[in-house]
N, C-alpha and C positions, 0 to 999 in steps of 0.2 A: 757477613753471612758466609759460612764455609761449607754449607750443605752440598753434598755430592748427589747430583741428579742424573739419572740415565735416560737417554732417549733412544728408542729403537725404531729404525726406519729413517732413511736419509732422503725421502721424497720431499715434496713441497711442504707438507705439514711438519715433518720431522725437523726440517731446517728452521721453520718459523718458531717451533716450540723450543728448539735449542737456543735460538737467539733470545727468546723471551726470558728463559731462565738465566742465561749468561748475563743479559743486560740487567737482570735483577740481582746479580752478585753471586750466583751459584757457580760451583764447579760442575761442568757438564761433560758427560761422555756420550758421544753420538755413535751408535753401533748400526752397521748395515753389513749384509753378507757380500755386497758388491763394492769392490775397491773403486770402481769407476763412479758409482753413485756418491761415495764419500768424497772423491776428488771434486766432483761437480758441486757438492754441498759446501765444501771448504771455499771454493771460489765464489759461490753465491753469497755466502756469509761475509766474506771479505769485502765484496762490493757493497753489500747492504750496511756493513759496519762503517764504511767510509761515508755512505749517505746519512747514517744516523749521526755521525760526528758533524757533518755539514749542517744538518738541520737541528743540531743540539738536542737529539732525542734522548741522550743519556748524559745529562749535564753533570751529574755527580761523578761520572767517570768510574763507576764501580763495576764495570763489566767483568764477569768471571771468565775463566779459561774454558775453551772447548777442545776436547780431545776427540779425534776421529779414528775409529778402529773397526776392524771386522771381528774382533774377539769379544765374545760375551763375558769372558772371565774378568774383563775390566770393570764389570758392574758389581763385583763381589763386595764392595763396601758402600754401595749406594743406600740412600734413605728413601728414595722415591724414584720410580721408573715410569716414564710415559711411553706406551707402545703405540706406534703410528703405522703399522704395516697395512697392507692392502685389505680391502673389505671382503675377506674370505675367511670363513670360520676355521677351516683346516689350517690355513697359514697361521692364524692367531693361536690356535691350539698348540701347534709346534713351538711357537715363540714363547708362550706363557709356561709351558712345561719346562722349557729350557731356563727361563728366568727363575722359576720356582726352585730349580736345582742349585742355581748359582747365587742368587741374591740373599742377603741376610734375612732371618725370620721376621724381623721387624719392618722390613722394607715394604712400602705400599706400591701396588701396581695401578697406575692410572691408564685406563683404556680410552684411547682417542678414536672413536668410531662414529660413523654417521648414523647407523641404524641397528647394529647387532646388539642384542640385549646383554647388559653387563653381567647379569646372573649366569648367563650361559658361558661367558668367558671365565668367570670366577670358578666355574666347575672344572676347568682345566688345571687348576692349581690346588695345592694343599693349604691355602690361606684365603679362602673365600671372604673372610671378614676384612681382609686387607686389600680387596680389589674394588675399585671405584671407577665410575666413568668420568673422564675429564675431556669434555667435548670442546676443544679449542676451535675457534673460527679462523678462517683464512683471510688475511695474513695474521698468523698467531702472534707475531711480535708486536703488532699494532692494535689488534682488537682488545678493548678494555675489559671484556667480560668472558667468563668461561662457564659453560653449562655443566654442572656437576651432577652426576647420576648415582643415586644410592641403590645398589643392588639389594637383592633379598637378604643376603648375609652381611652386607657392609656394616661394620660397627660404627657407633657414634664417634668413637675415638678416631677412626679412619676419616670420617667426614670432617671432623674438627682439624685434624692434621693437614688434610688436603686444602681446606679453605685457608688455614694459617699460612701454608707455603705459597699459595696463590696470592694472598694479600701481601706477603713479603716481597713479591716481585711486581707488585702494583696492579694486580688483576682483581676485579670484582668477581663474585661467583654467585650463582643461583642454584640451589639444590632442588632437584626434581626426583620423582620416583622412577624406577626402571620400567620402561615400556619401549618396544621397538621404535626407533626414530626419535624417542624422547619427546620434547616439546618442539624444538626448532625444526627438526627434519620431518616430523610428521606433517607439519604445515608447509614447510618450504618445498619439499619434494613434490607434493601435490600441485603446488603453484607452478613449479618449474615444468613438470610433466604436462600440465594443461596448456601452458604457453607453447610447448613443443607441438602439441596436438593442433593448436590454432595455426601455427606456422605450416604444419603438414597439410592442413585443410585449405590453405591459401586465404585464410581470413584476413591476415595482415602480414607485412614483412617483419623480419626479426627486429629491424631498427624501430619500426613503429610500435611493435608490441612493447619493447623496452621503454621507448619514449613515453608511452602512456603511463607506465608505472612510475617513472622518474618525475614526470611533470604533473601527473594527477594526484599521486599518492606521496610524493616527496621521497621516494626511495632513492638511495644513492646510486643504485645499480638495478637495472631491470632483471627479470628472471632468466632470460637467455644469456646475458652477459655473466650473471651469477653462475649459471651452469658451466659456462666456459671456464670461469675462475676455479670452481670446485674440481672440474675434470669430468667430462661426460661419461667416462668409464665408472667413476665413483658414483655419479648420479644413477647410472644403470644398476650397479651393484646394490645401492641403497633401496631402490624401488623393488628390485627382486627380493631383497630381504623382507621388506614390508609386505609384499604379496604373500610370501611364504609364511610369515609370522601371523598375519591377520586373516589370510584366506579371503581377502576382500578385493574384488576386481577393480575397485576405484584406484588402486595403486599400480595397475598393469602398465608397464612402460610403453611409451609411444613407439610405434614401428620405426618412425624416423630416427628416434634416439638410438635404437638398436643398429640401424643402418650406419649412422655416423660412427658409432663405436667400432663396428666391424670394419669400416673403411679407414680407421685410424685417425679420424677427426675428433680429437679428444678435448679441444679447447685451447686455452692459452699455452699449455705445456707442449702441444704439438704444432702450434702456430696457426691452427685453424679449427674452428668449431662452428658455432652459429655466426661468428664474426672471424675476421682474419687479423692476425697479430704478427708484428715484426719480432722475430726471435733473434736477438743480438748475441754473439758469442761473449761469454763471460771472460773478462780480463783480470 
């Protein structure tokens, strides 16, 4: 496979998505406006690539090349771009307008968002039929399935091309219709938020809340550890979008969640959220 895939945003999701496509044999260009973020992404990918080799995650040895750059112009010959920037509609608008100027007319834009409607993002481009939701789960390089969201204008050809590309890199996909939060996060964010409310009310400790979900329901990870993995800032952004889009107070973020985000306790990426994590320097 020699397809050139662009990935915008070198945060946790962008790194995982880049690895997923590279391990599937694609040539990948990872773009971010921050040179520091790109340097950190390069180091994280190098470490994970060594782990992948150790555990034989890519036995065929078909990993493609990843280019790290701050220049959007390097996406001029891409066939597919996955956007992973922060959950902010204005930031996404600026990015998609820029992509629309640079990328070939046939290029498909995959929007990796937790809750923002795909149809809304598609409206920032001149190619709404070629904009589709590609909701990768964290860690993107390991999760076997991608939630694909069909926007109002997304064409059948775009859906088929997206699913074909995902299948080529070993990912299953399920196609759902556009709705804020889609299927996964409309359910997951309510669960996470309610778990935070229980913690805030002193009903149970964080460890006990999560242990109930792991031991009783067979979840691999409890809702509070899941929130830490996602990033508490992303959880808060997602709930705010759901409240705005639906006008339903059931999505109102917990006061404790807002306090943690304001305090900079964002979960794994900051070293502390509902649990504490050892952040080791990447070598």
